[in-house]
Biopython code that builds the backbone (N, CA, C, O; Angstrom):
import numpy as np
from Bio.PDB.StructureBuilder import StructureBuilder

atoms = [
    (1, "MET", "N", (8.520, -1.164, 8.393)),
    (1, "MET", "CA", (7.627, -0.594, 7.347)),
    (1, "MET", "C", (6.302, -1.263, 7.430)),
    (1, "MET", "O", (5.325, -0.820, 6.826)),
    (2, "SER", "N", (6.260, -2.344, 8.186)),
    (2, "SER", "CA", (4.880, -3.128, 8.297)),
    (2, "SER", "C", (3.959, -2.384, 9.044)),
    (2, "SER", "O", (2.770, -2.491, 8.743)),
    (3, "GLY", "N", (4.330, -1.565, 10.071)),
    (3, "GLY", "CA", (3.558, -0.591, 10.852)),
    (3, "GLY", "C", (2.998, 0.421, 10.081)),
    (3, "GLY", "O", (1.883, 0.864, 10.356)),
    (4, "LYS", "N", (3.730, 0.883, 9.033)),
    (4, "LYS", "CA", (3.236, 1.845, 8.166)),
    (4, "LYS", "C", (2.246, 1.381, 7.125)),
    (4, "LYS", "O", (1.351, 2.104, 6.688)),
    (5, "CYS", "N", (2.466, 0.085, 6.737)),
    (5, "CYS", "CA", (1.596, -0.466, 5.727)),
    (5, "CYS", "C", (0.090, -0.695, 6.296)),
    (5, "CYS", "O", (-0.877, -0.634, 5.536)),
    (6, "GLU", "N", (-0.037, -0.953, 7.633)),
    (6, "GLU", "CA", (-1.283, -1.097, 8.206)),
    (6, "GLU", "C", (-2.150, 0.099, 7.877)),
    (6, "GLU", "O", (-3.345, -0.023, 7.607)),
    (7, "ASN", "N", (-1.543, 1.208, 7.907)),
    (7, "ASN", "CA", (-2.250, 2.479, 7.664)),
    (7, "ASN", "C", (-2.436, 2.931, 6.352)),
    (7, "ASN", "O", (-3.000, 4.007, 6.151)),
    (8, "CYS", "N", (-1.928, 2.066, 5.224)),
    (8, "CYS", "CA", (-1.702, 2.498, 3.859)),
    (8, "CYS", "C", (-3.071, 2.189, 3.135)),
    (8, "CYS", "O", (-3.784, 1.226, 3.415)),
    (9, "ASN", "N", (-3.324, 3.075, 2.227)),
    (9, "ASN", "CA", (-4.734, 2.877, 1.464)),
    (9, "ASN", "C", (-4.625, 1.528, 0.620)),
    (9, "ASN", "O", (-5.655, 0.875, 0.448)),
    (10, "PHE", "N", (-3.458, 1.105, 0.106)),
    (10, "PHE", "CA", (-3.371, -0.005, -0.645)),
    (10, "PHE", "C", (-3.311, -1.452, 0.006)),
    (10, "PHE", "O", (-3.382, -2.507, -0.625)),
    (11, "PHE", "N", (-3.165, -1.314, 1.405)),
    (11, "PHE", "CA", (-3.133, -2.491, 2.215)),
    (11, "PHE", "C", (-4.422, -3.162, 2.560)),
    (11, "PHE", "O", (-5.004, -2.775, 3.574)),
    (12, "ASN", "N", (-4.936, -4.116, 1.845)),
    (12, "ASN", "CA", (-6.182, -4.682, 1.936)),
    (12, "ASN", "C", (-6.262, -6.130, 2.166)),
    (12, "ASN", "O", (-5.262, -6.765, 1.830)),
    (13, "TYR", "N", (-7.331, -6.837, 2.713)),
    (13, "TYR", "CA", (-7.557, -8.156, 2.977)),
    (13, "TYR", "C", (-7.735, -8.861, 1.661)),
    (13, "TYR", "O", (-8.481, -8.423, 0.785)),
    (14, "ASP", "N", (-6.984, -10.036, 1.539)),
    (14, "ASP", "CA", (-7.380, -10.860, 0.376)),
    (14, "ASP", "C", (-7.690, -12.150, 1.000)),
    (14, "ASP", "O", (-6.929, -12.822, 1.696)),
    (15, "GLU", "N", (-9.045, -12.447, 0.627)),
    (15, "GLU", "CA", (-9.686, -13.743, 1.071)),
    (15, "GLU", "C", (-8.954, -14.818, 0.541)),
    (15, "GLU", "O", (-8.805, -15.737, 1.347)),
    (16, "GLU", "N", (-8.387, -15.008, -0.709)),
    (16, "GLU", "CA", (-7.643, -16.012, -1.228)),
    (16, "GLU", "C", (-6.512, -16.446, -0.359)),
    (16, "GLU", "O", (-6.345, -17.604, 0.024)),
    (17, "TYR", "N", (-5.729, -15.404, -0.069)),
    (17, "TYR", "CA", (-4.478, -15.590, 0.774)),
    (17, "TYR", "C", (-4.824, -15.648, 2.234)),
    (17, "TYR", "O", (-4.022, -16.098, 3.053)),
    (18, "ASP", "N", (-5.971, -15.212, 2.558)),
    (18, "ASP", "CA", (-6.461, -15.211, 4.010)),
    (18, "ASP", "C", (-5.399, -14.268, 4.783)),
    (18, "ASP", "O", (-4.974, -14.642, 5.876)),
    (19, "ASP", "N", (-5.023, -13.194, 4.287)),
    (19, "ASP", "CA", (-3.964, -12.359, 4.888)),
    (19, "ASP", "C", (-4.158, -10.942, 4.201)),
    (19, "ASP", "O", (-4.951, -10.765, 3.276)),
    (20, "TYR", "N", (-3.421, -10.033, 4.701)),
    (20, "TYR", "CA", (-3.430, -8.602, 4.301)),
    (20, "TYR", "C", (-2.340, -8.555, 3.194)),
    (20, "TYR", "O", (-1.248, -9.090, 3.386)),
    (21, "VAL", "N", (-2.626, -7.940, 2.085)),
    (21, "VAL", "CA", (-1.500, -7.830, 0.959)),
    (21, "VAL", "C", (-1.684, -6.231, 0.466)),
    (21, "VAL", "O", (-2.671, -5.541, 0.723)),
    (22, "CYS", "N", (-0.581, -5.830, -0.254)),
    (22, "CYS", "CA", (-0.399, -4.575, -0.800)),
    (22, "CYS", "C", (-1.066, -4.674, -2.141)),
    (22, "CYS", "O", (-0.592, -5.463, -2.959)),
    (23, "ASP", "N", (-2.254, -3.859, -2.490)),
    (23, "ASP", "CA", (-2.902, -3.831, -3.705)),
    (23, "ASP", "C", (-2.442, -2.743, -4.841)),
    (23, "ASP", "O", (-3.159, -2.446, -5.797)),
    (24, "MET", "N", (-1.229, -2.228, -4.614)),
    (24, "MET", "CA", (-0.676, -1.418, -5.458)),
    (24, "MET", "C", (-0.530, -1.940, -6.767)),
    (24, "MET", "O", (0.041, -3.031, -6.784)),
    (25, "ASP", "N", (-0.891, -1.469, -7.928)),
    (25, "ASP", "CA", (-1.010, -1.976, -9.199)),
    (25, "ASP", "C", (0.346, -1.313, -9.714)),
    (25, "ASP", "O", (0.367, -0.124, -10.029)),
    (26, "LEU", "N", (1.534, -2.167, -9.792)),
    (26, "LEU", "CA", (2.842, -1.999, -10.383)),
    (26, "LEU", "C", (3.052, -2.737, -11.684)),
    (26, "LEU", "O", (2.757, -3.920, -11.857)),
    (27, "ASP", "N", (3.603, -1.909, -12.609)),
    (27, "ASP", "CA", (4.015, -2.820, -13.874)),
    (27, "ASP", "C", (5.486, -3.466, -13.427)),
    (27, "ASP", "O", (6.073, -3.194, -12.380)),
    (28, "GLU", "N", (5.876, -4.242, -14.300)),
    (28, "GLU", "CA", (7.129, -5.087, -14.135)),
    (28, "GLU", "C", (8.335, -4.240, -13.743)),
    (28, "GLU", "O", (9.070, -4.640, -12.840)),
    (29, "ASP", "N", (8.574, -3.100, -14.370)),
    (29, "ASP", "CA", (9.639, -2.312, -14.089)),
    (29, "ASP", "C", (9.576, -1.718, -12.800)),
    (29, "ASP", "O", (10.518, -1.772, -12.010)),
    (30, "GLU", "N", (8.363, -1.083, -12.535)),
    (30, "GLU", "CA", (8.221, -0.503, -11.164)),
    (30, "GLU", "C", (8.304, -1.485, -9.976)),
    (30, "GLU", "O", (8.726, -1.120, -8.879)),
    (31, "MET", "N", (7.839, -2.887, -10.259)),
    (31, "MET", "CA", (8.060, -3.768, -9.287)),
    (31, "MET", "C", (9.459, -4.150, -8.945)),
    (31, "MET", "O", (9.834, -4.380, -7.796)),
    (32, "ALA", "N", (10.193, -4.203, -9.985)),
    (32, "ALA", "CA", (11.677, -4.647, -9.906)),
    (32, "ALA", "C", (12.418, -3.268, -9.171)),
    (32, "ALA", "O", (13.374, -3.510, -8.435)),
    (33, "ARG", "N", (12.051, -2.001, -9.330)),
    (33, "ARG", "CA", (12.644, -0.985, -8.656)),
    (33, "ARG", "C", (12.309, -1.046, -7.204)),
    (33, "ARG", "O", (13.155, -0.869, -6.327)),
    (34, "PHE", "N", (11.034, -1.304, -6.970)),
    (34, "PHE", "CA", (10.476, -1.436, -5.579)),
    (34, "PHE", "C", (11.206, -2.550, -4.827)),
    (34, "PHE", "O", (11.717, -2.327, -3.730)),
    (35, "LEU", "N", (11.255, -3.732, -5.406)),
    (35, "LEU", "CA", (11.913, -4.744, -4.598)),
    (35, "LEU", "C", (13.359, -4.654, -4.467)),
    (35, "LEU", "O", (13.913, -5.306, -3.582)),
    (36, "ALA", "N", (14.109, -3.825, -5.352)),
    (36, "ALA", "CA", (15.618, -3.668, -5.306)),
    (36, "ALA", "C", (15.968, -2.364, -4.383)),
    (36, "ALA", "O", (17.127, -2.050, -4.111)),
    (37, "SER", "N", (14.894, -1.695, -3.968)),
    (37, "SER", "CA", (15.244, -0.531, -3.131)),
    (37, "SER", "C", (15.724, -0.918, -1.720)),
    (37, "SER", "O", (15.264, -1.872, -1.093)),
    (38, "ASN", "N", (16.782, -0.013, -1.237)),
    (38, "ASN", "CA", (17.228, -0.400, 0.020)),
    (38, "ASN", "C", (16.716, 0.546, 1.208)),
    (38, "ASN", "O", (17.322, 0.677, 2.272)),
    (39, "THR", "N", (15.532, 1.178, 0.882)),
    (39, "THR", "CA", (14.950, 2.095, 1.710)),
    (39, "THR", "C", (13.822, 1.414, 2.497)),
    (39, "THR", "O", (13.199, 0.433, 2.092)),
    (40, "ASP", "N", (13.624, 2.051, 3.684)),
    (40, "ASP", "CA", (12.348, 1.449, 4.485)),
    (40, "ASP", "C", (11.135, 2.150, 4.240)),
    (40, "ASP", "O", (10.072, 1.808, 4.759)),
    (41, "ASP", "N", (11.266, 3.221, 3.385)),
    (41, "ASP", "CA", (10.036, 4.044, 3.110)),
    (41, "ASP", "C", (9.469, 3.629, 1.841)),
    (41, "ASP", "O", (10.217, 3.543, 0.867)),
    (42, "CYS", "N", (8.269, 3.369, 1.742)),
    (42, "CYS", "CA", (7.541, 2.985, 0.477)),
    (42, "CYS", "C", (7.147, 4.246, -0.251)),
    (42, "CYS", "O", (6.443, 5.134, 0.231)),
    (43, "PRO", "N", (7.749, 4.235, -1.633)),
    (43, "PRO", "CA", (7.191, 5.519, -2.395)),
    (43, "PRO", "C", (5.797, 5.583, -2.816)),
    (43, "PRO", "O", (5.321, 6.599, -3.324)),
    (44, "TYR", "N", (5.091, 4.440, -2.599)),
    (44, "TYR", "CA", (3.705, 4.526, -2.965)),
    (44, "TYR", "C", (2.638, 4.584, -1.867)),
    (44, "TYR", "O", (1.429, 4.498, -2.079)),
    (45, "TRP", "N", (3.238, 4.743, -0.631)),
    (45, "TRP", "CA", (2.312, 4.714, 0.554)),
    (45, "TRP", "C", (1.467, 5.987, 0.446)),
    (45, "TRP", "O", (1.951, 7.086, 0.176)),
    (46, "ARG", "N", (0.179, 5.761, 0.674)),
    (46, "ARG", "CA", (-0.676, 6.728, 0.808)),
    (46, "ARG", "C", (-1.568, 6.560, 2.098)),
    (46, "ARG", "O", (-2.081, 5.449, 2.233)),
    (47, "PRO", "N", (-1.835, 7.556, 3.113)),
    (47, "PRO", "CA", (-2.573, 7.231, 4.261)),
    (47, "PRO", "C", (-3.986, 6.675, 3.821)),
    (47, "PRO", "O", (-4.596, 7.195, 2.886)),
    (48, "GLY", "N", (-4.465, 5.639, 4.501)),
    (48, "GLY", "CA", (-5.726, 5.103, 4.334)),
    (48, "GLY", "C", (-6.797, 5.864, 5.051)),
    (48, "GLY", "O", (-7.230, 5.382, 6.098)),
    (49, "ASP", "N", (-7.276, 7.010, 4.604)),
    (49, "ASP", "CA", (-8.235, 7.899, 5.296)),
    (49, "ASP", "C", (-9.501, 7.689, 4.636)),
    (49, "ASP", "O", (-9.724, 8.314, 3.599)),
    (50, "GLU", "N", (-10.386, 6.864, 5.119)),
    (50, "GLU", "CA", (-11.781, 6.574, 4.526)),
    (50, "GLU", "C", (-12.692, 7.728, 4.735)),
    (50, "GLU", "O", (-13.761, 7.812, 4.130)),
    (51, "TYR", "N", (-12.236, 8.716, 5.679)),
    (51, "TYR", "CA", (-13.116, 9.825, 5.791)),
    (51, "TYR", "C", (-12.835, 11.009, 5.009)),
    (51, "TYR", "O", (-13.526, 12.016, 5.170)),
    (52, "ARG", "N", (-11.844, 10.979, 4.143)),
    (52, "ARG", "CA", (-11.347, 12.030, 3.305)),
    (52, "ARG", "C", (-12.471, 12.586, 2.496)),
    (52, "ARG", "O", (-12.634, 13.805, 2.427)),
    (53, "THR", "N", (-13.368, 11.619, 1.792)),
    (53, "THR", "CA", (-14.462, 12.186, 0.916)),
    (53, "THR", "C", (-15.528, 12.836, 1.720)),
    (53, "THR", "O", (-16.200, 13.747, 1.237)),
    (54, "ALA", "N", (-15.720, 12.366, 3.022)),
    (54, "ALA", "CA", (-16.840, 12.848, 3.870)),
    (54, "ALA", "C", (-16.543, 14.211, 4.132)),
    (54, "ALA", "O", (-17.467, 15.022, 4.069)),
    (55, "ARG", "N", (-15.272, 14.629, 4.448)),
    (55, "ARG", "CA", (-14.875, 15.897, 4.964)),
    (55, "ARG", "C", (-15.158, 17.003, 3.772)),
    (55, "ARG", "O", (-15.413, 18.177, 4.040)),
    (56, "ARG", "N", (-15.089, 16.538, 2.543)),
    (56, "ARG", "CA", (-15.286, 17.533, 1.439)),
    (56, "ARG", "C", (-16.674, 17.824, 1.268)),
    (56, "ARG", "O", (-17.004, 18.841, 0.657)),
    (57, "GLN", "N", (-17.547, 17.015, 1.759)),
    (57, "GLN", "CA", (-19.025, 17.233, 1.549)),
    (57, "GLN", "C", (-19.586, 18.340, 2.430)),
    (57, "GLN", "O", (-20.780, 18.632, 2.369)),
]
sb = StructureBuilder()
sb.init_structure("model")
sb.init_model(0)
sb.init_chain("A")
sb.init_seg("    ")
for serial, (resi, resn, name, xyz) in enumerate(atoms, 1):
    if name == "N":
        sb.init_residue(resn, " ", resi, " ")
    sb.init_atom(name, np.array(xyz, "f"), 0.0, 1.0, " ", f" {name:<3s}", serial, name[0])
structure = sb.get_structure()
């Protein structure tokens, strides 16, 4: 899944940790379900396409 995370819209650099982290804002229940899942696919993955807005113009 880490290869897919690198292309995710929520995978951003955190200067405090000096590393890349997932910035998906999950509440406590969503986080528990996410951590307990046995799948390799992230249900919150979204392609990090910074040119999406530019194509609409």
